[in-house]
C-alpha angles and dihedrals in degrees: 000000000000090000090053091049091049091049091049093051091047091051091049092051093048092045091052092051094048092047089052091054092050089049093049092048091055092041096053095043091051090047088062097051098070090056095059095091091049091051089050092051097044093051094040091234125173118225089264091049091051090049091052090048093050091047086068089071093053091045089053091052094049092047093049101044097072089059097039094087092049091050093048091049094046099045102019128254091263094056094045092045091051096046097043095042094053094040092046091053094045091050094061097096097051101074089043100046106032113107099206117079095214091051088051089053090049091049091050091049090055091042090054093046093051091047090053096049091044088052092057095040097049092045088050087054090051092047092051092049089046089055092050094048091044094219136087114276103144097097092059090056091053087046089059090050091054090046090051090051093051092045094047093049092046094047092048093050092048096045096045092046089052090061101264110150117246089236092057093045097054093041093049094046091047095050098044094041094048090051092047091048091051091050094046091049090067090075099048122121109270102171096103107087115218117247139167119277110249089210105047093165129072114275135186113271120242122252091257092055091047092051094046089045091054092051092047090048088055094045097049091043088060091047090050091049090053091052096046105033111025095084092042091052094049092048098043102032104029102031099242119158120241095271094043092049089064089063092080095060092037090055090047093050098045092046091049093050093049095045094052092065089060096044098089092053091049092049092053093047101040104024127242096275095051091045092054091048093047092046095050090046092053090048089050091053092045092051091049091052094046097046106036109025113085100209106104095217091052089052091057091043088051091055090050090053089051088055092051091048096047095042100091103025097089095044091051092046092048090049090052092047090053090052094055088079104023093184093049110030092167092069096060092040093052092050095047094041089054093059090042092055090049089055093047093049104035100034101068093051088048089054088053090055092050090046091058088057104036107014129261098278093055092041090055088047087077086074089065090059090050090053090053090048092052090051091048093052096043095112091073092075088074104066123199115232095250090065093066096085125116122287 
């Protein structure tokens, strides 16, 4: 009885610490976003120049992800989570305050790389705790990330509108967040001893990883399309003004954050496969409403349904990726996250190319096909034991 109580308290402490890291990750990233127009203005960038500058962050993430699993295995997920969380928070002022454009690009490259490694390390922490507790908990962690993002964006908007200087804002957020990350890191899981990776070179991924990577690619491509194209669609195709056009992505984001906190319960009750099928079906219905029904309020409601549908796909897929190599969850997570990032970064520009040929409604219709594909491939999230060998 005493052992069970001690284990329960340990799990609660670890879960609180991991949730705090997820929240801080979302909070700090969202605190950077409102400063992008100011960076564009201070460096006299064109839209193309800003796009090239922001691409440095994505490039940093893509370059770092192949090594994230090796680092987590070599130094442990707790160590990498601690180092990357504190450093990521402390890095926030650099891309905002540096005066040289090339140095800003370098800072964004490092910022993106740290974010990518932190993503793998903290998800590995969540996956290990999920295995210990023997029940789904990953969706709640992603819910805390979404909550951190909404809180960070809201706090930044309120503080900057109140007259707080951008220098003070980023410095304050960096200091307080870095201290909070250091404190939260004390409760991370530290049972997994670091050890050298027996496969230091790059190897071909297993079929399970390829399948999970394909589903994650599709899921994050849809999320990226919502971020980049929902406002444009509402303004150009449905006649919303600039402020009203933001309602689509706002509805998507709020619905996603809220739905993630119920995802673990649904996964326990329905099972992971059924949850993936249900989620992709809800996203499919939401997209159909948003894209092909003319009533403005139904368009916004459709984007909210897409948020509900997409909320728990990535947490379930990441949990499955971590179980491919139970003794080394970071390896599967890194491989799957890499393809997911590619979908998030490359998908929206691809939609723009298709839109030039066929129009935006038909281009976004590709997302409907992706939802069907995710539902069709849902069985991969339950892995047979013989797929848990080394990569």
